[in-house]
TORROGU-480899 format. One record per residue (C-alpha): residue in three letters; residue number from 1; x, y, z. Coordinates in steps of 0.1 Angstrom, whole numbers. Layout:
N
type|seq|px|py|pz
Ala|NUM|X|Y|Z
...
# end
This chain:
516
type|seq|px|py|pz
Unk|1|139|-241|-115
Unk|2|127|-264|-83
Unk|3|118|-251|-50
Unk|4|142|-231|-27
Unk|5|139|-232|9
Unk|6|155|-211|35
Unk|7|142|-216|68
Unk|8|98|-210|71
Unk|9|108|-195|33
Unk|10|96|-216|1
Unk|11|105|-199|-33
Unk|12|97|-207|-69
Unk|13|107|-186|-98
Unk|14|89|-191|-136
Unk|15|115|-177|-167
Unk|16|103|-155|-188
Unk|17|63|-158|-176
Unk|18|45|-121|-176
Unk|19|15|-121|-152
Unk|20|-3|-84|-153
Unk|21|-1|-73|-115
Unk|22|-41|-78|-106
Unk|23|-38|-114|-116
Unk|24|-12|-116|-93
Unk|25|-31|-100|-64
Unk|26|-56|-126|-68
Unk|27|-35|-155|-64
Unk|28|-17|-139|-36
Unk|29|-52|-135|-17
Unk|30|-57|-170|-22
Unk|31|-26|-178|-8
Unk|32|-30|-164|23
Unk|33|-65|-178|27
Unk|34|-46|-208|31
Unk|35|-40|-229|63
Unk|36|2|-218|83
Unk|37|5|-191|54
Unk|38|23|-158|70
Unk|39|32|-139|37
Unk|40|34|-140|3
Unk|41|43|-121|-32
Unk|42|40|-129|-64
Unk|43|64|-102|-82
Unk|44|81|-96|-111
Unk|45|121|-107|-111
Unk|46|130|-73|-109
Unk|47|159|-56|-88
Unk|48|132|-31|-67
Unk|49|109|-62|-60
Unk|50|144|-81|-49
Unk|51|159|-53|-26
Unk|52|119|-52|-15
Unk|53|122|-90|-11
Unk|54|156|-89|5
Unk|55|143|-58|35
Unk|56|116|-83|46
Unk|57|139|-114|46
Unk|58|123|-133|18
Unk|59|149|-133|-6
Unk|60|166|-166|-13
Unk|61|199|-164|-26
Unk|62|187|-187|-56
Unk|63|165|-157|-69
Unk|64|193|-131|-73
Unk|65|199|-141|-107
Unk|66|164|-140|-120
Unk|67|153|-111|-140
Unk|68|128|-86|-148
Unk|69|114|-110|-170
Unk|70|111|-138|-147
Unk|71|78|-143|-118
Unk|72|90|-150|-86
Unk|73|68|-169|-61
Unk|74|77|-162|-27
Unk|75|58|-176|8
Unk|76|63|-176|48
Unk|77|51|-202|57
Unk|78|48|-220|100
Unk|79|55|-253|85
Unk|80|78|-259|49
Unk|81|51|-286|41
Unk|82|26|-264|38
Unk|83|47|-236|20
Unk|84|46|-262|-2
Unk|85|10|-269|-9
Unk|86|7|-234|-13
Unk|87|38|-234|-43
Unk|88|15|-262|-57
Unk|89|-19|-241|-56
Unk|90|5|-208|-75
Unk|91|13|-228|-99
Unk|92|-24|-242|-107
Unk|93|-37|-207|-103
Unk|94|-6|-193|-133
Unk|95|-20|-218|-151
Unk|96|-56|-211|-150
Unk|97|-44|-179|-159
Unk|98|-31|-190|-194
Unk|99|-55|-198|-226
Unk|100|-62|-233|-225
Unk|101|-45|-260|-240
Unk|102|-57|-258|-283
Unk|103|-75|-224|-280
Unk|104|-111|-219|-274
Unk|105|-129|-227|-308
Unk|106|-160|-206|-321
Unk|107|-186|-226|-316
Unk|108|-173|-249|-296
Unk|109|-185|-245|-264
Unk|110|-206|-215|-270
Unk|111|-180|-190|-253
Unk|112|-164|-164|-279
Unk|113|-124|-167|-273
Unk|114|-112|-143|-258
Unk|115|-95|-115|-273
Unk|116|-61|-110|-276
Unk|117|-52|-83|-300
Unk|118|-66|-51|-307
Unk|119|-73|-64|-344
Unk|120|-96|-86|-332
Unk|121|-112|-63|-306
Unk|122|-119|-46|-340
Unk|123|-136|-70|-356
Unk|124|-161|-75|-327
Unk|125|-169|-39|-322
Unk|126|-164|-22|-349
Unk|127|-178|11|-339
Unk|128|-158|14|-306
Unk|129|-144|48|-302
Unk|130|-123|45|-272
Unk|131|-92|16|-263
Unk|132|-82|8|-231
Unk|133|-48|-7|-221
Unk|134|-28|-21|-198
Unk|135|1|-44|-206
Unk|136|35|-41|-195
Unk|137|56|-8|-205
Unk|138|78|-16|-233
Unk|139|48|-31|-254
Unk|140|21|-2|-245
Unk|141|29|22|-270
Unk|142|26|3|-300
Unk|143|-10|-9|-287
Unk|144|-19|31|-282
Unk|145|-5|40|-317
Unk|146|-20|13|-333
Unk|147|-59|22|-312
Unk|148|-52|63|-330
Unk|149|-43|53|-362
Unk|150|-81|35|-357
Unk|151|-95|65|-346
Unk|152|-104|56|-313
Unk|153|-95|71|-279
Unk|154|-71|59|-258
Unk|155|-74|56|-217
Unk|156|-42|39|-206
Unk|157|-33|21|-176
Unk|158|2|8|-185
Unk|159|34|25|-163
Unk|160|72|20|-174
Unk|161|61|40|-211
Unk|162|96|56|-221
Unk|163|86|98|-226
Unk|164|99|95|-258
Unk|165|71|71|-267
Unk|166|42|93|-247
Unk|167|51|127|-264
Unk|168|46|109|-302
Unk|169|12|96|-293
Unk|170|3|126|-279
Unk|171|16|148|-310
Unk|172|-5|118|-332
Unk|173|-40|129|-307
Unk|174|-35|162|-309
Unk|175|-36|158|-350
Unk|176|-61|135|-350
Unk|177|-84|157|-330
Unk|178|-82|123|-300
Unk|179|-75|121|-265
Unk|180|-45|99|-248
Unk|181|-50|98|-214
Unk|182|-18|81|-197
Unk|183|8|71|-197
Unk|184|2|61|-155
Unk|185|-37|73|-158
Unk|186|-52|55|-130
Unk|187|-84|67|-136
Unk|188|-111|93|-157
Unk|189|-151|93|-155
Unk|190|-167|97|-193
Unk|191|-203|102|-197
Unk|192|-212|85|-154
Unk|193|-189|57|-167
Unk|194|-152|48|-146
Unk|195|-124|40|-161
Unk|196|-91|21|-141
Unk|197|-98|34|-98
Unk|198|-124|52|-102
Unk|199|-151|56|-82
Unk|200|-194|56|-78
Unk|201|-200|93|-80
Unk|202|-234|114|-94
Unk|203|-233|133|-119
Unk|204|-235|167|-121
Unk|205|-216|197|-131
Unk|206|-182|199|-118
Unk|207|-161|187|-151
Unk|208|-119|182|-136
Unk|209|-93|175|-157
Unk|210|-64|158|-126
Unk|211|-28|149|-141
Unk|212|-34|128|-105
Unk|213|-52|99|-100
Unk|214|-62|97|-64
Unk|215|-65|137|-66
Unk|216|-95|128|-97
Unk|217|-104|106|-73
Unk|218|-107|130|-40
Unk|219|-114|158|-59
Unk|220|-151|135|-71
Unk|221|-159|119|-42
Unk|222|-155|149|-22
Unk|223|-183|167|-47
Unk|224|-205|135|-47
Unk|225|-200|142|-4
Unk|226|-210|176|-12
Unk|227|-244|166|-29
Unk|228|-228|178|-60
Unk|229|-218|160|-89
Unk|230|-188|152|-123
Unk|231|-195|160|-159
Unk|232|-172|142|-167
Unk|233|-136|137|-150
Unk|234|-106|130|-180
Unk|235|-71|118|-165
Unk|236|-41|125|-186
Unk|237|-12|108|-168
Unk|238|18|123|-147
Unk|239|43|136|-172
Unk|240|15|154|-192
Unk|241|21|185|-175
Unk|242|63|179|-177
Unk|243|75|206|-203
Unk|244|83|175|-225
Unk|245|50|165|-232
Unk|246|37|205|-229
Unk|247|0|197|-215
Unk|248|-6|185|-241
Unk|249|-37|161|-228
Unk|250|-50|183|-200
Unk|251|-53|214|-226
Unk|252|-71|187|-250
Unk|253|-97|184|-221
Unk|254|-102|218|-212
Unk|255|-118|223|-244
Unk|256|-134|199|-240
Unk|257|-151|203|-211
Unk|258|-153|238|-225
Unk|259|-177|228|-254
Unk|260|-197|201|-231
Unk|261|-226|221|-220
Unk|262|-231|196|-190
Unk|263|-204|216|-181
Unk|264|-202|247|-159
Unk|265|-176|248|-138
Unk|266|-136|232|-147
Unk|267|-113|216|-118
Unk|268|-78|214|-123
Unk|269|-65|191|-104
Unk|270|-20|182|-104
Unk|271|11|181|-88
Unk|272|32|218|-102
Unk|273|33|214|-144
Unk|274|61|235|-153
Unk|275|57|269|-152
Unk|276|53|269|-195
Unk|277|29|246|-185
Unk|278|15|263|-164
Unk|279|10|290|-180
Unk|280|-2|272|-210
Unk|281|-29|264|-190
Unk|282|-44|297|-177
Unk|283|-40|312|-205
Unk|284|-66|286|-218
Unk|285|-88|278|-192
Unk|286|-93|327|-196
Unk|287|-98|321|-228
Unk|288|-131|297|-223
Unk|289|-161|315|-205
Unk|290|-167|296|-175
Unk|291|-159|295|-140
Unk|292|-122|276|-132
Unk|293|-104|263|-103
Unk|294|-73|256|-97
Unk|295|-56|233|-75
Unk|296|-8|230|-83
Unk|297|-1|215|-54
Unk|298|26|226|-30
Unk|299|30|253|-55
Unk|300|23|296|-50
Unk|301|12|312|-79
Unk|302|1|349|-78
Unk|303|-36|355|-82
Unk|304|-52|355|-116
Unk|305|-82|374|-123
Unk|306|-106|359|-137
Unk|307|-93|323|-123
Unk|308|-94|305|-85
Unk|309|-66|292|-71
Unk|310|-66|272|-45
Unk|311|-39|254|-22
Unk|312|-53|215|-11
Unk|313|-78|196|-26
Unk|314|-105|206|2
Unk|315|-104|238|-9
Unk|316|-110|234|-44
Unk|317|-140|212|-39
Unk|318|-154|237|-20
Unk|319|-146|264|-46
Unk|320|-161|247|-77
Unk|321|-192|237|-52
Unk|322|-198|274|-51
Unk|323|-191|289|-86
Unk|324|-212|261|-100
Unk|325|-241|278|-76
Unk|326|-242|245|-54
Unk|327|-248|242|-17
Unk|328|-222|248|3
Unk|329|-219|215|29
Unk|330|-206|229|63
Unk|331|-170|231|72
Unk|332|-166|199|97
Unk|333|-128|214|123
Unk|334|-128|188|152
Unk|335|-102|191|173
Unk|336|-87|155|175
Unk|337|-80|142|214
Unk|338|-41|145|219
Unk|339|-24|111|228
Unk|340|-2|109|257
Unk|341|26|101|243
Unk|342|59|103|262
Unk|343|92|126|254
Unk|344|107|103|229
Unk|345|74|106|202
Unk|346|77|133|180
Unk|347|72|120|148
Unk|348|45|118|116
Unk|349|46|85|91
Unk|350|25|88|66
Unk|351|28|61|44
Unk|352|1|70|13
Unk|353|-14|45|-12
Unk|354|-19|81|-36
Unk|355|9|103|-39
Unk|356|-11|133|-44
Unk|357|-20|128|-9
Unk|358|15|122|-2
Unk|359|15|159|-22
Unk|360|-9|177|-3
Unk|361|1|170|29
Unk|362|34|180|25
Unk|363|25|206|14
Unk|364|1|220|41
Unk|365|32|210|65
Unk|366|56|226|48
Unk|367|35|261|49
Unk|368|35|253|87
Unk|369|76|248|94
Unk|370|72|211|97
Unk|371|104|199|79
Unk|372|92|162|64
Unk|373|111|134|36
Unk|374|95|116|11
Unk|375|108|101|-20
Unk|376|84|118|-35
Unk|377|92|158|-20
Unk|378|81|189|-25
Unk|379|122|200|-25
Unk|380|147|176|-39
Unk|381|162|185|-4
Unk|382|145|165|13
Unk|383|138|131|-6
Unk|384|148|97|11
Unk|385|184|85|3
Unk|386|164|53|8
Unk|387|130|54|5
Unk|388|131|20|28
Unk|389|138|35|59
Unk|390|119|64|73
Unk|391|135|96|89
Unk|392|121|123|114
Unk|393|90|132|99
Unk|394|79|114|64
Unk|395|59|109|39
Unk|396|54|77|13
Unk|397|38|75|-22
Unk|398|41|38|-17
Unk|399|20|40|-55
Unk|400|51|49|-66
Unk|401|74|33|-96
Unk|402|100|25|-71
Unk|403|73|5|-53
Unk|404|51|-6|-77
Unk|405|73|-18|-107
Unk|406|62|-55|-114
Unk|407|34|-61|-80
Unk|408|5|-51|-73
Unk|409|-7|-11|-65
Unk|410|-12|-7|-29
Unk|411|-49|1|-34
Unk|412|-52|-37|-46
Unk|413|-25|-56|-24
Unk|414|-20|-38|12
Unk|415|4|-64|20
Unk|416|39|-38|15
Unk|417|22|-13|33
Unk|418|10|-34|64
Unk|419|45|-42|65
Unk|420|59|-8|65
Unk|421|32|5|89
Unk|422|37|-25|115
Unk|423|79|-14|110
Unk|424|71|22|120
Unk|425|47|15|150
Unk|426|79|0|165
Unk|427|99|26|156
Unk|428|98|51|198
Unk|429|94|82|181
Unk|430|68|77|156
Unk|431|38|97|172
Unk|432|14|94|145
Unk|433|11|72|115
Unk|434|-13|90|85
Unk|435|-30|63|61
Unk|436|-58|72|32
Unk|437|-80|41|22
Unk|438|-90|44|-11
Unk|439|-126|30|-26
Unk|440|-134|23|-59
Unk|441|-135|-3|-86
Unk|442|-107|-20|-92
Unk|443|-91|-15|-57
Unk|444|-94|-39|-24
Unk|445|-125|-58|-23
Unk|446|-120|-48|22
Unk|447|-93|-19|23
Unk|448|-101|-10|59
Unk|449|-105|-47|71
Unk|450|-72|-54|61
Unk|451|-59|-26|79
Unk|452|-77|-26|108
Unk|453|-55|-64|130
Unk|454|-16|-40|116
Unk|455|-37|-10|136
Unk|456|-42|-29|172
Unk|457|-18|-49|168
Unk|458|1|-19|170
Unk|459|-18|7|190
Unk|460|-14|-27|216
Unk|461|19|-34|214
Unk|462|30|4|218
Unk|463|8|-1|251
Unk|464|21|-28|266
Unk|465|58|-2|265
Unk|466|39|28|274
Unk|467|32|46|249
Unk|468|5|59|233
Unk|469|3|58|186
Unk|470|-22|79|174
Unk|471|-36|67|137
Unk|472|-52|93|113
Unk|473|-71|82|86
Unk|474|-90|94|60
Unk|475|-112|68|40
Unk|476|-113|89|-4
Unk|477|-153|65|-15
Unk|478|-189|71|-13
Unk|479|-213|47|1
Unk|480|-217|41|-34
Unk|481|-188|20|-38
Unk|482|-184|-11|-37
Unk|483|-166|-10|-7
Unk|484|-195|11|10
Unk|485|-175|42|26
Unk|486|-195|40|55
Unk|487|-191|2|68
Unk|488|-149|11|61
Unk|489|-150|42|80
Unk|490|-172|23|107
Unk|491|-141|-6|104
Unk|492|-111|21|112
Unk|493|-133|39|146
Unk|494|-140|2|154
Unk|495|-100|-4|154
Unk|496|-95|27|182
Unk|497|-76|53|148
Unk|498|-89|89|135
Unk|499|-110|95|106
Unk|500|-114|121|93
Unk|501|-141|133|65
Unk|502|-111|140|38
Unk|503|-72|140|33
Unk|504|-69|175|41
Unk|505|-92|174|74
Unk|506|-58|148|78
Unk|507|-26|163|74
Unk|508|-40|196|95
Unk|509|-53|163|122
Unk|510|-19|146|120
Unk|511|0|181|126
Unk|512|-21|190|152
Unk|513|-15|161|174
Unk|514|27|168|169
Unk|515|26|208|174
Unk|516|34|222|205
# end
């Protein structure tokens, strides 16, 4: 297809061309650094992505027929010439991601050829014990099955894998005594080695099992910030705790941590499992002679003798540290200064890149009597009919499949969240905008720096209209992460954001700001 032009937007589609989200994010970042480029996006032509582009007024009519296998390049620029220059650079970058013509022969350049299939990888590393898989969902299960049959554990980063295929993979893994971490497993740390979106945390005696990537990240980070450490942190994928999957990987992981001499305390973190899976998890923990802390976010569990039941990430971490006989850090209960909101300003708009943070905030607010709408609701009666538009108090999980199919996760590419932030800030009923900033391997190189201009602009625009706008933020990360927590916090505070030490503290602070 030739270049499409509509006003300040130029676009191009590439039929049947797939690129993973990290490659697309890197190209997008290069384009945004070019002169005159206002917005740029490279996404697959799924229905959800086209709807998002249409909402942003970046979908020329000619791109409507494109399908999920087509790559869309859309650029908004000051002039058409600048847009076409950026399009050309995008095409060159896409070609650069492809193998050189004719491939690379062994001995030809002194560099080994890239591994294009698992068989090649096993030939090069016959003693490998784990395979990390990140391919389009329709192909992921077949690759994972090959890895299991080779005798390897699987870290399955890919999402959009059919549930029936996940069940088949995990049934085989259990029979073979192997782990399938995933699908859609964002984070794991094994023997101190981070996989996916993990953080740099010290080794220690607390083992984590989590059906939540960002929940695992926050738990491991808070343990590190308290001066304690993590033995292993095993992600399971969010659907593992469903009735259909039966908690297969979570139960295996609990057994492994139970047998691990370096693990003194086990911390389990997830959204509420199905009732039967919840019972199995509790029963398995009771069978293991180690202290255990359970956080099923949003669930109201009855006390269980021998198990420490908690309701927030901060409380779960403190209990795990206490059970490990380690010093507890002092509690920090900062009361945020209350801005001078005008009468129309009543609502919180939480824009999360982490689904667990979105769930935890809703649970905290629900228990305080604050009704909240969401695309990932605690109560289906509070589900947003249109996730692109907020209602009253709203908490959005921008990492949900609706927003990420065919495009980078917001922890990689913050542009979609920045657009939503600007829209929420213009709503005169909004008092507080709540954000997470997630650091670690694989995340954006400077997530706070990307958000700061939008935060400053929004606060200035609100001030010109006689409004105050509070930005409540927390940073999930450590100073050992590539982005450095201290620098991120400083940048956000310099922009006028109220920065809190944890996800729990930030949700509670936002609640206080809008409470009478």
